[in-house]
C-alpha positions in Angstrom: -22.3 -0.3 20.8 -21.2 -2.2 23.7 -18.6 -4.9 23.9 -21.0 -7.7 25.3 -19.2 -11.1 25.4 -20.6 -14.3 24.4 -20.7 -15.4 28.0 -24.1 -15.4 29.7 -24.8 -12.8 32.3 -24.0 -13.7 36.0 -27.0 -12.9 38.3 -28.2 -10.3 35.8 -24.9 -8.6 35.2 -23.5 -8.6 31.6 -20.0 -9.7 30.8 -17.8 -7.5 28.5 -14.9 -8.7 26.3 -12.8 -5.5 27.1 -11.4 -4.4 30.4 -11.9 -1.4 32.5 -8.8 0.1 30.9 -10.2 0.0 27.1 -13.6 0.6 25.6 -15.0 -0.8 22.3 -15.2 2.8 21.2 -11.5 3.3 21.8 -10.8 0.1 19.8 -13.0 1.4 16.8 -11.4 4.9 17.2 -7.9 3.3 16.7 -8.8 1.4 13.8 -10.6 4.5 12.1 -8.7 7.6 13.6 -10.3 9.9 11.4 -13.8 8.8 12.2 -15.9 11.0 14.3 -17.3 8.6 16.7 -19.7 9.7 19.5 -20.7 7.3 22.2 -24.5 7.6 22.8 -27.7 5.4 23.0 -25.8 2.4 24.6 -27.7 2.4 28.0 -31.3 2.8 26.8 -33.8 0.5 25.1 -35.5 1.1 21.7 -38.9 1.3 23.3 -38.0 4.7 25.2 -35.2 6.0 22.8 -37.5 8.7 21.1 -40.0 10.9 23.2 -39.3 9.0 26.4 -42.2 9.4 28.9 -40.5 9.8 32.5 -41.2 12.2 35.5 -38.0 14.1 34.5 -35.9 14.4 31.3 -33.6 11.5 31.0 -29.8 11.9 30.4 -27.7 10.5 27.6 -24.2 10.3 28.6 -21.9 11.0 25.4 -18.2 11.2 24.5 -16.1 11.5 21.8 -12.9 13.1 20.3 -14.7 15.7 17.8 -16.6 18.6 19.4 -18.7 19.3 16.3 -19.9 15.6 16.1 -20.9 15.7 19.7 -22.8 18.8 19.2 -24.7 17.2 16.3 -25.5 14.1 18.6 -26.7 16.6 21.3 -29.1 18.3 18.8 -30.6 14.9 17.8 -30.9 13.9 21.5 -32.7 17.1 22.3 -35.1 16.4 19.4 -35.7 12.9 20.7 -36.5 14.3 24.2 -33.4 13.8 26.0 -30.7 15.9 27.6 -27.0 15.2 26.9 -24.1 15.3 29.3 -20.8 15.5 27.4 -18.2 13.3 29.5 -15.3 14.1 27.5 -13.1 12.4 25.2 -13.0 8.6 23.8 -11.6 7.3 27.1 -14.8 8.3 28.9 -16.4 5.4 26.8 -15.3 3.1 29.4 -17.7 4.2 32.2 -20.2 5.0 29.8 -20.1 1.3 28.3 -20.2 0.3 32.0 -23.5 2.1 32.5 -25.0 -0.5 29.9 -24.2 -3.2 32.5 -26.1 -1.3 35.1 -29.0 -0.3 32.9 -29.5 -4.1 31.8 -29.5 -5.4 35.4 -33.2 -4.7 36.1 -34.1 -6.2 32.6 -32.2 -9.4 33.2 -33.6 -9.9 36.7 -37.2 -8.5 36.5 -37.7 -8.2 32.8 -37.8 -4.1 33.5 -36.6 -2.6 30.3 -38.4 0.7 30.5 -36.3 2.9 32.7 -33.5 5.6 32.1 -30.6 7.2 33.9 -30.4 10.8 34.8 -27.5 13.0 35.7 -28.3 15.7 38.4 -26.2 18.4 39.8 -27.0 20.8 42.7 -26.7 23.8 40.2 -29.3 22.5 37.9 
């Protein structure tokens, strides 16, 4: 799900084998252009993946080239207790994959793996 390199983290920051100009999801989509990939669940741990217990509903950032596939993933996310935020096409996997690096820092530094991200907008 994430292009984590073999190199160890540096001060809690993971290293990726891709650059900021290409995501792992883009590589996979190029190899299988007809596949309906949806980037999701890449910046959360398994302990809080289903029925997360947080003061507010956490956000799962998703992207992909097929609207129907993203809709299906959004429905699964809702059933699992998440809200989804559609960030667009496959290229949006670049910043979404970077969220994993950010999400892992508290875990790497303090063994804190039970947290989630939330997208907030003034109109919500």
